[in-house]
N, C-alpha and C positions, 0 to 999 in steps of 0.2 A: 882659355876660360881662366878667369881671375879667382884666386884661391880666397875664401873669406877668412878673415881674421876674427878670432873669439874676442869679445870684451870682457871686462871685468864682470859686468852686468850678465853676460851669457853664462859666465862660469858660476857666478853666485845662484843663478837660477837653476843651472844644473846641479848644484851640490844640494840646494833646498830640496828639489825635486827627489834626489837620491835619498836624503835624509828621511823624507817622507815615506818612501818605499820601504825602508828598514825598520821592522817592527819595534826595536828598542827606542828609537829615536822618534818615531812617528807620534805617540801619545805625548811626550813632552811639548813638542812642537805645536800639536792641536791645541793642549792646555793653554800654551802661551799666547796663541792667536786668540783664543776665546777670552783670555784675560785682557788683552789688547781691546777687543770688541767691548768688553764690559766698562772700560774707561769712558765709552761715550754714550752708554746705554744704561738707564734705570727704568725698572718697571713703573707703570702708570696706571692708574685707575680705569677700569672699564668705563665707558659712556653709561649713564644712568640707565638707558633703555636695554642695555646689554647686561646689566647685573642680574643675573638669574638668582633665585632664591632655593636653597636646598631646604628640604624638610628636615627637622632636627633628627639626628641619628647617632647611634653608638658604633663608632668604627671599631670593629673586632681585629685586634692586632696582636703579634707575639713581640715581646721585648727580645733583645739578642740573646739573653740568658735563658730564652724558653718560656718566660713567664706570660701567660694569656692574660690580656686585659682589654678593656674597652675604653675609647677616648670620645666623649660626647663632643658633637660638632653642631653648630648652630643652635647652642643653648647656654646663652649668657657669657661667652667667652670668646674673644678674638681668637682666630686659629689661623696658622700658617701650616699649609699642607704641601709637601714636596716629595714629587717622584724623581727617583734618581737611581745611579748604579755607580759602583767604584771603578768600572771600566770606561765610563763616560767622560771624556775630556771636558766637554762643556759643565758638566755636573762638577768635576773635580775643580774647575776654575772658578765657579760661584760658591763652593763651600766656604772658603774663609769669611766671605761677607755674610753667609747667613750664620755662621758661628759667632760673628760680631754681633749681630741683631740678637741672636739668642741669648748672648752673655748679658745683653742689656735688658731685654724684653722677656727673659725666659720665665718670670714669675708672674707676668700679667697677659702673655700670649701663649695660647698652647701651640706648640711645635710638634709637628708630626711628620717626620721624614721616613718616607716608605720606599722600600726596595725588595726585590724578589730574590736577591742573593743569599748564599749561606751565610748564617751569622757569624762564623768564625772568619770568613773573608771579609766581612764588613768591619767586624771588630778590630782585626789587623790594620785595615785601612784608617780607621779612626785613630787607634793607638800611635801609629806611625806619624800622622799629622798632627796629634794632641788636640783632636776635636772631642767635645763633650755633648754632642747634640743627641736629642732623643731619636733614634732610629729603631724603626719596627719593621716586621714582616706583616703585611696585610693577610688576614684569615677570613676575607670576605670580599665579594665583588663590591667595589666602589659604586655609589650612585652615578647614573649616567652623566650628571653635570660635572663629575670630577674624573672623567675619562679623558685621557690625553693619548695620543697617537706617538709622542716622541718623549724623550727625556733629556734635560730636566724639564718638568712641568711643575710649576708651582702656583699656589692659590693663596690669596689672603681672604678670609672669610670673617664677616662682622658677627656680632653677638647673636643676631637674629638668623643666621645662615645665608645672608646675601653674600655672593661672590663678589668682592670689591675689585680684586685683581687676579688675572689669570695670565701667567707669562710662560712661554715656551721658549726654551733656549737659555744660555748663560746670559744673567744680568747681574748687575751690582745691587745687592739688598741692603747694603749698609750706607744709604745716602740720607741726606736731610729730608729729601722728598718722601722717601718711605717711611722715615721716622715721624714725619708730620702727620702722615696718614695714620700710622698706628696708634700715635697719641690721640688723634681725634676720634678713632673707633673705639679705643679703650675709655676715653671720658663720656662717650655717649651712653 
């Protein structure tokens, strides 16, 4: 019987699989893979017939410092709602693009990033990466239209409460296409 020789590709595949099995290297690899995917994918608006409309409501949340507040959604301001977690590789991959969008649109778009993690864990994550995103802990059940079975799930909601974009999975939010959509929603 002839003995099979291992090629460089076989060895690289073995090393890659091994690194995915090791907890310390799995997360960075998953973040990197999500980042690569994002290079080819930017969110798009839902088809008009799929753009459901929320009734205006006040989302009851707690800031990371424990302050309770309510943020109005569907009431005269464009809103970006994102569900995420610090342990989620696709969430980590897309956060820099959301931060850039927030830096430029934070005064004209309401940003609401929601997580169910402990505030101190989230704050350490934000500080380590130098993010200044407005992150909250939900204090109420979201309306059914904002339910998502996976994270990240992000929504762009117009001033009247219509869901213009619903995106699940890592996406590049800092694109010309998204900025054009936001500019149009803000101007209307």
